[in-house]
C-alpha positions in Angstrom: 48.3 6.9 -5.5 50.2 5.6 -2.3 48.1 3.5 0.3 49.1 2.5 4.1 48.5 -1.2 4.6 48.1 -2.3 8.0 47.8 -6.3 8.8 47.4 -8.1 12.5 51.2 -9.3 13.3 53.2 -7.4 10.3 54.9 -4.4 10.0 52.9 -1.4 8.2 54.2 -0.1 4.8 53.4 2.1 2.3 52.4 0.5 -1.4 52.4 2.5 -4.2 49.5 1.7 -7.0 50.1 5.0 -9.2 51.7 3.2 -12.2 48.7 0.7 -12.3 46.0 3.6 -11.8 48.0 5.6 -14.3 48.6 3.1 -17.3 46.6 0.0 -16.8 43.0 0.1 -18.5 39.5 0.3 -16.2 39.1 -3.2 -17.0 41.3 -4.7 -13.9 39.0 -6.2 -11.8 40.9 -8.5 -9.2 43.3 -6.1 -8.2 40.2 -3.7 -7.1 39.1 -6.8 -4.4 42.7 -7.4 -3.2 44.5 -4.2 -3.2 48.1 -5.1 -2.6 51.2 -5.4 -4.5 51.9 -9.5 -4.6 55.7 -9.9 -5.2 56.3 -13.5 -4.2 54.3 -16.8 -3.8 54.9 -20.5 -2.5 52.4 -23.4 -1.8 49.4 -22.1 -0.6 50.7 -18.8 0.4 50.8 -15.1 -1.2 53.3 -12.6 -0.2 52.8 -9.0 -0.8 55.5 -6.3 -1.1 54.5 -5.0 2.1 55.2 -8.0 4.6 51.5 -9.5 4.6 51.3 -13.2 3.7 48.0 -14.5 2.8 46.2 -18.2 2.3 45.3 -18.3 -1.4 42.0 -20.0 -1.6 41.4 -18.6 -5.3 44.4 -20.3 -6.8 44.1 -18.5 -10.3 40.3 -18.7 -10.8 41.5 -22.7 -10.9 44.7 -22.5 -12.4 46.9 -23.5 -9.6 45.7 -26.7 -8.5 49.1 -27.7 -7.6 49.9 -24.6 -5.8 52.4 -21.7 -6.4 56.2 -22.6 -7.3 55.6 -26.4 -6.7 59.0 -27.8 -6.0 58.5 -31.1 -8.1 57.3 -28.9 -11.0 59.6 -26.3 -10.9 62.9 -28.4 -10.7 61.7 -30.0 -14.3 61.2 -26.3 -15.7 64.3 -24.9 -14.4 66.4 -28.2 -16.1 65.1 -27.9 -18.9 65.5 -24.0 -19.5 69.0 -24.8 -18.0 69.6 -27.3 -21.4 68.1 -24.7 -23.8 65.1 -26.5 -24.4 62.8 -25.4 -27.1 60.7 -22.2 -26.0 58.0 -21.7 -28.5 57.2 -24.3 -31.5 53.7 -23.6 -33.0 52.8 -27.0 -33.7 56.1 -28.7 -34.6 57.3 -31.8 -33.2 59.1 -31.3 -29.9 60.5 -33.6 -27.5 58.7 -31.8 -24.8 55.3 -32.3 -26.7 56.2 -36.0 -27.3 56.5 -36.5 -23.4 53.5 -34.6 -22.8 51.2 -36.7 -25.1 52.7 -39.6 -24.0 52.3 -39.1 -20.4 48.8 -37.6 -20.8 47.7 -41.1 -22.8 49.4 -43.3 -20.1 48.0 -41.1 -16.9 44.6 -39.9 -18.1 43.4 -41.4 -21.0 44.2 -45.1 -21.3 43.1 -45.6 -17.7 39.8 -44.2 -18.5 39.6 -46.2 -21.2 39.1 -42.7 -23.4 40.3 -42.7 -27.0 40.7 -39.1 -27.8 42.3 -37.5 -30.3 44.4 -34.2 -28.7 44.2 -30.8 -30.5 46.6 -28.1 -29.0 44.2 -24.5 -29.5 45.5 -21.0 -28.3 46.5 -20.4 -25.1 43.6 -20.0 -22.8 40.5 -22.1 -22.3 38.3 -20.0 -24.4 40.2 -21.3 -27.1 39.5 -24.5 -26.4 35.8 -23.8 -26.4 35.9 -22.2 -29.9 37.7 -24.8 -31.4 35.5 -27.4 -29.9 32.3 -25.6 -31.0 33.9 -25.0 -34.4 34.6 -28.7 -35.1 31.2 -29.8 -33.9 29.7 -27.6 -36.5 32.3 -28.9 -38.9 31.5 -32.7 -38.3 27.4 -32.7 -38.1 27.2 -29.9 -41.0 24.5 -28.5 -38.2 25.1 -25.0 -36.6 22.9 -24.7 -33.8 24.3 -25.2 -30.2 22.5 -25.9 -26.7 24.1 -24.1 -23.8 23.0 -24.0 -20.3 22.0 -20.8 -17.9 24.2 -20.0 -15.6 27.4 -21.2 -18.1 30.3 -19.7 -18.3 32.7 -20.5 -21.5 34.9 -17.9 -22.1 35.2 -14.1 -23.6 35.8 -14.5 -27.2 33.1 -14.2 -29.5 32.3 -18.0 -30.1 32.5 -19.2 -26.5 30.7 -16.0 -25.5 27.6 -16.8 -27.3 27.2 -19.8 -25.3 27.9 -18.0 -21.8 25.0 -17.2 -20.1 25.8 -13.5 -18.4 23.9 -10.9 -20.1 26.6 -8.5 -18.9 29.3 -10.5 -20.4 27.5 -11.1 -23.5 26.6 -7.4 -24.1 30.3 -6.3 -23.7 30.9 -8.8 -26.5 28.4 -7.2 -28.6 26.8 -10.7 -28.7 23.1 -10.5 -30.0 20.4 -13.5 -30.9 22.7 -16.4 -32.5 22.3 -20.0 -33.2 22.5 -20.9 -29.3 19.2 -22.1 -27.6 19.8 -21.7 -23.5 18.1 -24.1 -21.6 17.7 -23.8 -17.5 20.5 -26.3 -15.7 19.6 -28.6 -13.5 19.8 -26.8 -10.8 20.3 -22.6 -10.0 19.0 -19.6 -8.1 15.4 -20.3 -9.4 15.5 -24.1 -8.4 16.0 -27.7 -10.2 14.3 -27.8 -13.7 14.2 -30.9 -16.0 16.0 -29.5 -18.8 16.4 -32.9 -20.6 13.1 -33.7 -20.4 12.3 -30.0 -21.7 15.1 -30.8 -25.0 13.5 -34.4 -25.5 9.8 -32.7 -26.0 11.5 -30.1 -28.2 13.5 -32.5 -30.3 10.3 -34.7 -30.5 7.7 -32.0 -31.9 8.0 -31.2 -35.4 6.3 -28.2 -34.7 8.6 -27.0 -31.7 10.8 -24.4 -33.9 13.9 -26.2 -32.8 16.2 -27.8 -35.0 18.7 -30.7 -34.0 21.8 -28.8 -32.9 25.1 -30.1 -33.8 26.2 -30.3 -30.0 25.2 -29.4 -26.2 27.5 -27.9 -24.1 27.8 -28.1 -20.6 29.7 -28.1 -17.5 29.7 -30.7 -15.4 30.2 -28.6 -12.5 29.1 -24.8 -13.2 32.0 -22.8 -11.2 31.3 -19.3 -12.1 27.3 -19.8 -12.4 27.6 -20.3 -8.4 29.2 -24.0 -8.1 26.5 -26.3 -8.7 27.6 -29.7 -9.6 25.4 -31.5 -12.0 23.9 -34.8 -10.4 25.5 -38.1 -12.0 21.8 -39.2 -13.2 21.1 -35.9 -15.1 24.5 -36.1 -16.8 23.6 -39.5 -17.8 20.3 -38.7 -18.8 21.4 -35.6 -21.0 24.3 -38.3 -22.6 21.3 -40.5 -23.5 19.6 -38.4 -25.1 22.3 -36.5 -26.8 23.0 -40.2 -28.5 19.5 -40.9 -29.3 19.1 -37.9 -31.6 22.9 -37.7 -33.3 23.7 -34.6 -31.2 27.6 -34.0 -29.8 28.2 -33.7 -26.2 30.5 -31.2 -25.1 31.8 -31.3 -21.5 33.9 -28.0 -20.5 36.1 -29.3 -17.7 38.1 -26.1 -18.0 38.0 -24.9 -14.2 36.4 -28.0 -12.8 38.8 -30.3 -14.2 42.4 -31.7 -13.3 41.3 -33.0 -9.9 39.6 -30.2 -8.3 36.5 -32.3 -8.2 38.8 -35.1 -6.5 38.8 -37.1 -9.7 41.0 -35.7 -13.0 37.8 -34.9 -14.9 34.7 -33.6 -13.1 32.4 -35.7 -15.5 33.9 -39.5 -14.1 31.4 -39.1 -11.3 28.6 -39.7 -13.8 30.5 -42.5 -15.5 29.7 -41.3 -18.9 31.9 -40.7 -22.0 31.1 -37.2 -24.0 32.4 -36.8 -27.4 34.3 -33.4 -26.9 36.4 -32.0 -23.7 37.7 -28.6 -23.2 40.6 -28.7 -20.9 42.8 -25.6 -19.6 43.6 -23.8 -16.3 45.6 -26.1 -14.5 46.3 -28.4 -17.1 49.5 -26.4 -17.3 50.6 -27.2 -13.8 52.5 -24.5 -12.7 50.4 -21.8 -13.9 51.7 -21.6 -17.5 49.1 -20.9 -20.3 47.9 -24.2 -22.1 44.6 -25.5 -23.8 43.4 -28.8 -25.0 40.5 -29.9 -27.1 39.7 -33.5 -26.8 37.6 -35.6 -29.3 36.5 -38.8 -30.6 38.8 -40.0 -33.4 36.0 -40.2 -35.9 35.3 -36.3 -35.2 39.2 -35.3 -36.4 37.9 -33.6 -39.5 40.0 -30.9 -39.5 42.2 -29.9 -43.0 46.0 -29.3 -41.9 45.9 -25.6 -40.8 42.5 -25.1 -40.6 42.4 -24.0 -37.2 45.5 -22.4 -35.8 47.3 -20.4 -33.1 50.7 -18.6 -32.9 50.7 -20.2 -28.9 49.4 -23.5 -29.2 52.7 -25.3 -28.4 53.7 -23.9 -25.4 56.7 -26.0 -24.7 57.5 -24.9 -21.0 53.3 -25.6 -20.5 54.0 -29.2 -22.0 57.1 -29.8 -19.8 55.2 -28.3 -16.3 52.2 -30.5 -17.4 54.2 -33.7 -17.9 55.5 -33.0 -14.3 52.1 -32.5 -12.9 50.8 -35.6 -14.6 53.5 -37.7 -12.4 52.2 -36.1 -9.5 48.8 -37.9 -10.2 50.8 -41.5 -10.4 52.0 -41.1 -6.7 50.0 -42.7 -4.2 50.7 -39.9 -1.3 49.0 -37.2 -4.1 45.9 -39.0 -3.8 45.9 -39.5 -0.5 46.4 -36.1 0.6 44.4 -35.0 -1.8 41.4 -37.0 -0.1 42.1 -36.3 3.4 41.8 -32.6 2.4 38.7 -33.0 0.5 37.1 -34.6 3.4 38.4 -31.8 5.7 36.8 -29.1 3.2 33.2 -31.3 3.2 33.4 -31.5 7.2 33.9 -27.6 7.3 31.1 -27.5 5.0 28.6 -29.3 7.1 29.5 -27.4 10.3 28.3 -24.3 8.6 24.8 -24.6 10.3 23.5 -21.0 9.8 19.7 -22.1 8.3 19.8 -19.5 5.5 23.4 -20.1 4.0 23.1 -23.1 1.2 26.4 -25.0 0.4 27.5 -27.0 -2.6 30.3 -28.5 -4.3 32.6 -31.2 -5.0 36.2 -32.1 -3.9 38.1 -29.2 -3.5 35.4 -26.8 -4.6 32.9 -25.4 -2.2 30.1 -22.7 -2.9 28.7 -20.9 0.1 25.4 -19.2 -1.0 24.3 -16.4 0.9 21.7 -15.3 -1.5 18.8 -16.1 1.5 21.4 -15.2 4.2 22.7 -11.6 3.4 22.9 -11.7 -0.8 25.9 -10.3 -2.3 26.3 -7.3 0.0 27.1 -9.6 2.8 29.5 -12.0 0.5 31.6 -9.1 -0.2 31.8 -8.3 3.6 33.0 -11.9 3.9 35.6 -11.4 1.2 36.7 -8.0 2.5 36.7 -9.6 5.9 38.8 -12.5 4.6 41.3 -10.3 2.5 41.8 -8.1 5.9 42.9 -11.4 7.9 44.8 -12.9 5.4 42.9 -15.2 3.5 41.9 -14.8 -0.5 38.6 -16.1 -1.6 36.5 -14.9 -4.7 33.2 -14.6 -5.2 30.7 -16.1 -8.1 27.2 -16.4 -8.8 24.6 -14.6 -10.8 25.2 -11.7 -8.5 28.3 -12.3 -6.5 26.4 -13.8 -3.8 28.3 -16.9 -3.6 31.9 -17.3 -1.7 34.0 -19.8 -4.0 36.3 -21.5 -1.8 39.2 -23.2 -4.3 42.5 -24.2 -2.2 45.5 -25.7 -3.9 45.0 -29.7 -4.2 48.0 -29.9 -2.6 47.8 -27.7 0.6 48.8 -28.9 4.1 46.0 -29.7 6.4 47.3 -26.9 8.9 47.3 -23.9 6.5 43.9 -25.4 5.0 42.0 -25.3 8.5 43.9 -21.7 9.2 42.3 -20.5 6.0 38.9 -22.3 7.2 39.1 -20.4 10.5 39.3 -17.2 8.6 36.6 -18.0 6.6 34.5 -19.2 9.4 35.0 -16.3 11.7 34.3 -13.7 8.2 30.9 -15.6 8.1 30.0 -15.0 11.7 31.3 -11.3 12.0 29.3 -10.6 8.9 26.1 -12.2 10.4 
């Protein structure tokens, strides 16, 4: 199929999608929302082969916090490749891994007094969740897990079992399991005292609820609709799990690596979890990398007991080490704070009464559930695309516009993207 694309201010070009439609599975999704063939990207911009340019407020679902082809990181990668550096190393010792481990400890762990061991998992976030759940069960000898409504933790079997979406669980053949779901602190149905509920269930010997191995939670739910947990709620959850000897797992895969203004989202609450899952932007350049962090006393693995062919992505180590250097630069922190304030100001400017907004740092959710619902959200997304802006939707019914600009975006492009988004909301009203 050949589609003729039009965009204000650019030339008209024919785009051929036939090879994708002929050969690629029907499971593909994002390309249906953004019908264009991209061929290059830089910073906060995506370029189509037909000449159109888009500001990217999607960022690979939170994988490109440092933008596309960040020059500082790219230089390190090209130098490494030019020197014939190791590209694949399983879990063998390499210079690239040593440099990443040292940089992560010096830049992230020690300044936050986090004494964690680091496990390199398979290439993506779901692998980190699988490892965390498996380790929690092995370390405690218990099997149950508590998860929260609205949660998204991945698409492999173990992580899907702690993901709330009925649609995703049915597609994965996930039925009743050893996972107990509890309402998140906030959600489409309103707030809920989930910590009090868990405390009551644990205190009642006739509740039918066994002490679980772990509680897994996103400090800010992303796919669920951009719901930040309050610091008080996270502190209460931490206190409850400590009282009952339950391991607390924080999933920082999408909200971590600076998305909320601090490296970890949970820093806002001043608590320390037992295990942390990290992926997406930890790879620095969009390269696959996945980590499970955990207390030293939880390192009960036997050698080779949990493996993965691509758990040692050497190029991702190089890119991640370079990205961590950005965290040691004052300008990076200053620019991030300025951009976050600008996004927060935009949020306060959305005065349409029925629109709800939520977020932290460089993550904003514009909830249209009471202001036109998923139908309007779809129109907003299409209008934005037609005018040069990529935004994704989230929430139970795709009723929330999810705004995730690069942390490194310049204010001029951030403002241009927000202007398009403002116009899309006004036009679809």
